[in-house]
C-alpha positions in Angstrom: 125.3 132.0 111.5 124.6 128.8 113.6 120.9 129.5 113.0 121.2 129.5 109.4 123.6 126.4 109.2 121.1 124.5 111.5 118.1 125.4 109.2 120.4 124.3 106.3 120.9 120.8 107.8 117.3 120.3 108.8 116.1 121.2 105.2 118.8 118.7 103.7 117.5 116.0 106.0 114.0 116.6 105.4 114.9 116.3 101.4 116.7 113.3 102.0 113.7 111.7 103.7 111.5 112.8 100.9 113.7 111.0 98.5 114.6 108.0 100.6 113.7 104.5 99.1 110.3 103.1 100.1 110.6 99.5 101.1 106.6 99.1 100.8 106.6 100.6 97.4 109.3 98.3 96.5 107.4 95.2 97.8 104.6 96.0 95.5 107.0 96.2 92.5 109.1 93.4 93.6 105.7 91.3 93.8 104.8 92.0 90.5 108.2 91.7 88.5 110.4 89.6 90.8 108.6 87.2 93.3 107.9 84.5 90.5 111.4 83.7 90.3 113.0 84.9 93.6 110.2 83.9 95.8 108.0 86.0 98.2 110.9 86.1 100.9 114.0 86.3 98.4 114.4 82.3 98.4 114.7 81.2 94.7 111.9 79.1 93.0 113.5 76.1 92.8 111.3 75.1 89.7 112.4 78.2 87.9 115.9 77.6 88.6 115.9 74.0 87.4 114.0 75.1 84.1 116.6 77.7 83.6 119.5 75.6 84.5 120.9 78.1 86.7 121.8 78.3 90.4 119.9 81.5 91.9 121.0 83.3 94.9 119.0 83.6 98.0 118.3 87.3 98.2 118.7 87.0 102.1 122.2 85.6 101.7 125.1 87.7 103.0 126.6 87.3 99.5 123.6 89.4 98.1 123.0 91.6 101.1 126.8 92.6 101.0 126.4 94.1 97.6 126.1 97.7 97.0 122.7 99.5 96.2 124.5 100.3 92.8 125.2 96.9 92.1 121.7 95.6 93.0 120.3 98.4 90.7 122.4 97.4 87.9 121.6 93.7 87.9 117.7 94.8 88.0 118.2 97.4 85.1 120.6 95.5 83.0 120.2 91.6 83.9 123.0 89.3 85.0 123.4 86.0 83.3 120.2 84.3 82.2 118.2 87.2 84.0 117.0 89.8 81.7 116.9 93.2 82.6 113.7 94.2 84.4 112.3 97.2 82.4 108.7 97.2 84.4 110.5 98.3 87.3 110.3 102.3 87.6 111.7 102.8 91.0 114.4 100.5 91.2 115.8 101.9 94.6 112.5 100.9 96.1 113.0 97.6 95.0 116.4 97.5 96.5 115.2 98.7 99.7 112.9 95.9 100.0 115.4 93.3 99.1 117.3 94.8 102.0 114.3 93.9 104.2 115.0 90.3 103.6 118.4 90.5 105.7 118.8 87.5 107.9 
């Protein structure tokens, strides 16, 4: 019985690793769909912020980094304020993983 339980746990761990978010793939999507406004390192592009007359959050900030993955995914897929939904991103969890890599 213990052997079956161990094998089950290992199978679940392998499945979780297989479906885990990929920050490297997220970087590619971020570079294509997000970088022009949010900068290569998560620091807002001041020209875009000025043009849109908004105060953009630094994605490295504790305020952004403390958000849940689900909250970040919602902002990406539905937009927030003047930011429109980003429909070109197919793997939102990968983009969130990349944004997590900005953490100070």
